[in-house]
C-alpha positions as CSV (number, residue, x, y, z in Angstrom):
1,X,170.6,-13.9,79.5
2,X,174.0,-13.3,77.8
3,X,176.7,-15.9,77.4
4,X,179.1,-14.4,79.9
5,X,176.4,-14.4,82.6
6,X,175.6,-18.0,81.8
7,X,179.2,-19.0,82.1
8,X,179.4,-17.3,85.5
9,X,176.3,-19.1,86.7
10,X,177.7,-22.4,85.4
11,X,180.9,-21.9,87.4
12,X,179.2,-20.8,90.7
13,X,176.9,-23.7,90.5
14,X,179.9,-26.1,90.3
15,X,182.0,-24.2,92.9
16,X,179.6,-23.1,95.7
17,X,182.4,-21.8,97.8
18,X,182.2,-18.6,95.8
19,X,178.7,-18.0,97.0
20,X,176.4,-16.0,94.7
21,X,179.2,-14.7,92.4
22,X,182.8,-15.2,91.4
23,X,185.4,-12.7,92.5
24,X,185.1,-9.5,90.4
25,X,188.6,-9.8,88.9
26,X,187.9,-13.4,87.9
27,X,184.6,-12.6,86.2
28,X,186.3,-9.8,84.2
29,X,189.2,-12.1,83.2
30,X,186.9,-14.9,82.1
31,X,184.8,-12.5,80.1
32,X,187.9,-11.2,78.3
33,X,189.2,-14.7,77.7
34,X,185.8,-15.9,76.4
35,X,185.7,-13.1,73.9
36,X,189.3,-13.7,72.8
37,X,188.6,-17.4,72.2
38,X,185.6,-16.6,70.1
39,X,187.5,-14.0,68.0
40,X,190.5,-16.3,67.4
41,X,188.5,-19.3,66.1
42,X,188.3,-17.8,62.6
43,X,192.0,-16.9,62.3
44,X,193.1,-20.3,63.7
45,X,190.9,-22.1,61.2
46,X,192.5,-20.0,58.4
47,X,196.0,-21.0,59.6
48,X,195.1,-24.6,59.6
49,X,193.6,-24.4,56.1
50,X,196.7,-23.0,54.6
51,X,199.1,-25.1,56.8
52,X,200.8,-21.9,58.1
53,X,204.4,-22.0,59.1
54,X,205.8,-21.4,62.6
55,X,206.4,-17.7,62.0
56,X,202.7,-17.1,61.1
57,X,201.7,-19.2,64.1
58,X,203.9,-17.1,66.4
59,X,202.0,-14.0,65.3
60,X,198.7,-15.3,66.4
61,X,200.2,-16.8,69.6
62,X,201.6,-13.3,70.5
63,X,198.1,-11.7,69.9
64,X,196.4,-14.4,72.1
65,X,199.0,-14.0,74.8
66,X,198.2,-10.3,75.1
67,X,194.5,-10.1,74.2
68,X,193.3,-13.3,75.7
69,X,195.8,-14.2,78.5
70,X,196.5,-10.7,79.5
71,X,200.3,-10.5,79.4
72,X,202.0,-7.2,78.6
73,X,203.7,-7.6,75.3
74,X,206.6,-5.3,76.2
75,X,207.2,-5.9,79.9
76,X,206.3,-9.6,80.4
77,X,207.0,-11.3,77.1
78,X,210.5,-11.8,75.6
79,X,210.8,-13.3,72.2
80,X,213.8,-15.5,71.3
81,X,214.8,-15.8,74.9
82,X,218.5,-16.6,75.1
83,X,219.6,-19.6,77.2
84,X,223.3,-20.3,77.1
85,X,223.8,-19.8,73.4
86,X,220.4,-21.1,72.3
87,X,216.9,-19.7,72.5
88,X,213.3,-20.5,73.1
89,X,210.4,-18.8,71.5
90,X,209.2,-16.8,74.5
91,X,210.1,-16.2,78.1
92,X,207.3,-15.1,80.4
93,X,208.4,-12.7,83.2
94,X,206.2,-12.0,86.2
95,X,207.1,-9.5,88.9
96,X,210.6,-9.2,87.3
97,X,211.1,-12.9,87.7
98,X,211.4,-15.4,84.8
99,X,208.4,-17.7,85.2
100,X,208.0,-19.9,82.2
101,X,209.2,-20.7,78.7
102,X,206.8,-21.0,75.7
103,X,207.7,-23.2,72.8
104,X,205.7,-22.6,69.6
105,X,205.2,-25.1,66.9
106,X,203.5,-24.7,63.5
107,X,199.7,-24.9,63.7
108,X,199.4,-28.3,62.0
109,X,202.1,-29.9,64.3
110,X,200.8,-32.4,66.9
111,X,202.3,-31.5,70.3
112,X,204.2,-34.5,71.9
113,X,207.0,-35.4,74.2
114,X,209.6,-34.5,71.5
115,X,208.4,-30.9,71.5
116,X,208.6,-30.8,75.3
117,X,212.1,-32.3,75.6
118,X,214.1,-29.4,74.4
119,X,212.1,-26.8,76.2
120,X,212.5,-28.8,79.4
121,X,216.3,-28.8,79.0
122,X,216.2,-25.0,78.7
123,X,213.9,-24.8,81.8
124,X,216.2,-27.0,83.8
125,X,219.2,-24.9,82.8
126,X,217.5,-21.7,83.9
127,X,216.0,-23.2,87.1
128,X,212.3,-22.6,86.2
129,X,209.4,-25.0,86.7
130,X,207.0,-24.2,83.9
131,X,206.9,-24.8,80.1
132,X,204.1,-23.9,77.8
133,X,203.7,-25.8,74.5
134,X,201.4,-24.4,71.8
135,X,200.6,-24.6,68.1
136,X,198.2,-21.7,68.4
137,X,195.2,-24.1,68.6
138,X,196.3,-26.4,71.5
139,X,197.7,-25.0,74.7
140,X,199.6,-27.2,77.1
141,X,201.2,-26.2,80.4
142,X,203.7,-28.6,81.8
143,X,205.2,-28.4,85.3
144,X,208.7,-29.7,84.8
145,X,209.8,-28.9,88.3
146,X,213.5,-29.0,89.4
147,X,215.1,-32.0,87.6
148,X,212.8,-34.9,88.0
149,X,210.5,-33.2,90.5
150,X,207.7,-32.2,88.1
151,X,204.0,-32.8,88.1
152,X,203.8,-33.1,84.3
153,X,200.8,-31.9,82.2
154,X,198.7,-29.5,84.2
155,X,196.7,-27.7,81.5
156,X,195.7,-29.1,78.1
157,X,193.0,-27.3,76.0
158,X,192.1,-27.1,72.3
159,X,190.6,-23.8,71.4
160,X,188.8,-25.3,68.4
161,X,187.4,-28.3,70.3
162,X,183.7,-29.0,70.2
163,X,183.5,-28.6,74.0
164,X,181.2,-25.7,75.2
165,X,183.0,-22.3,75.3
166,X,182.8,-22.0,79.0
167,X,184.6,-25.3,79.5
168,X,187.4,-24.2,77.1
169,X,187.7,-20.9,79.0
170,X,187.8,-22.7,82.4
171,X,190.5,-25.0,81.2
172,X,192.7,-22.2,80.0
173,X,191.9,-19.7,82.8
174,X,194.8,-20.8,85.1
175,X,197.3,-19.6,82.5
176,X,195.9,-16.0,82.4
177,X,198.2,-13.4,83.9
178,X,195.8,-12.6,86.7
179,X,195.1,-16.2,87.6
180,X,198.9,-16.8,87.9
181,X,199.2,-13.8,90.2
182,X,196.5,-15.3,92.4
183,X,198.2,-18.7,92.5
184,X,195.6,-20.5,90.5
185,X,198.0,-22.5,88.3
186,X,200.0,-23.6,91.4
187,X,196.8,-24.7,93.1
188,X,195.8,-26.7,90.0
189,X,199.3,-28.3,89.9
190,X,198.9,-29.3,93.6
191,X,195.4,-30.8,92.8
192,X,196.8,-32.8,89.9
193,X,199.6,-34.1,92.1
194,X,197.2,-35.1,94.8
195,X,195.3,-37.3,92.4
196,X,198.3,-39.5,91.8
197,X,197.8,-43.1,93.2
198,X,200.0,-42.8,96.3
199,X,198.7,-39.5,97.7
200,X,195.2,-40.4,96.8
201,X,195.6,-43.6,98.7
202,X,196.7,-41.6,101.7
203,X,193.5,-39.5,101.4
204,X,191.4,-42.7,101.4
205,X,193.0,-43.9,104.5
206,X,192.6,-40.6,106.4
207,X,190.3,-40.3,109.4
208,X,187.7,-38.1,107.8
209,X,187.3,-40.3,104.7
210,X,187.4,-43.6,106.7
211,X,184.9,-42.1,109.2
212,X,182.5,-41.2,106.3
213,X,182.8,-44.7,104.9
214,X,182.1,-46.2,108.3
215,X,179.0,-44.1,108.6
216,X,177.7,-45.1,105.2
217,X,178.4,-48.8,105.9
218,X,176.6,-48.5,109.2
219,X,173.6,-46.9,107.4
220,X,173.5,-49.6,104.8
221,X,173.8,-52.5,107.2
222,X,171.9,-51.1,110.2
223,X,174.9,-51.9,112.4
224,X,175.2,-49.5,115.4
225,X,179.0,-49.9,115.5
226,X,181.5,-51.4,117.8
227,X,184.9,-50.7,119.3
228,X,187.6,-50.8,116.6
229,X,185.3,-50.6,113.6
230,X,187.2,-47.5,112.3
231,X,190.4,-49.5,112.3
232,X,188.6,-52.3,110.4
233,X,187.5,-49.8,107.7
234,X,191.1,-48.5,107.4
235,X,192.5,-52.0,107.2
236,X,189.9,-53.0,104.5
237,X,190.7,-50.0,102.5
238,X,194.5,-50.6,102.8
239,X,194.6,-54.3,102.2
240,X,191.4,-55.1,100.3
241,X,190.9,-52.1,98.0
242,X,194.0,-50.0,97.6
243,X,196.5,-52.9,97.6
244,X,194.5,-55.0,95.2
245,X,194.0,-52.1,92.8
246,X,197.6,-51.2,92.8
247,X,198.6,-54.8,92.3
248,X,196.2,-55.1,89.3
249,X,197.9,-52.2,87.6
250,X,201.4,-53.6,87.9
């Protein structure tokens, strides 16, 4: 069995809602992205070995944006995008709308908050919610939102990491042009936001989760249940588990 087929099987085993196969468009995009990551490993290694400058890094970033992530070089990527007298390395346009800025750093530069700060200022000024940071090797996607209303880091993948190829592809997949069109990056952003302590605490207190916990506690204790036992579960979660955990982190 070839590697692409194995990757698809790995994904469908983990995400059974897709049934026996992933959507055809997704299989094609993952296959293209997988091939691109494999092809770019060698050139990325060479850039790192000679400590290439930002200009050389931009060339490989442009190639990967088109060959791997599927963006149209002429219609959807604008280099040196002008923002009120200054510029960012790239602007991504989707359906004639500015979607994100890309800030490129030399391949040997570690990506950090300082790299994000300037790009975020440009994004705020233009009213866009997404910033991509990359040094060719590491790709980060940040949701900066509107002002302070941002989720933060949504995608973070190292193309040269020792992780299996299909995991690197899966991590980068939401940034592909096709996945963006299908709303996958926004869905991932919503997932990340839902795992923050406050919204997750709300999930734990919800009726479906509390009912499942009640059923499991009944099974373990042999108790048949009594009136108000669901309220007791919610109270125990709220006061005994969630509150204590939050207090311990303060």
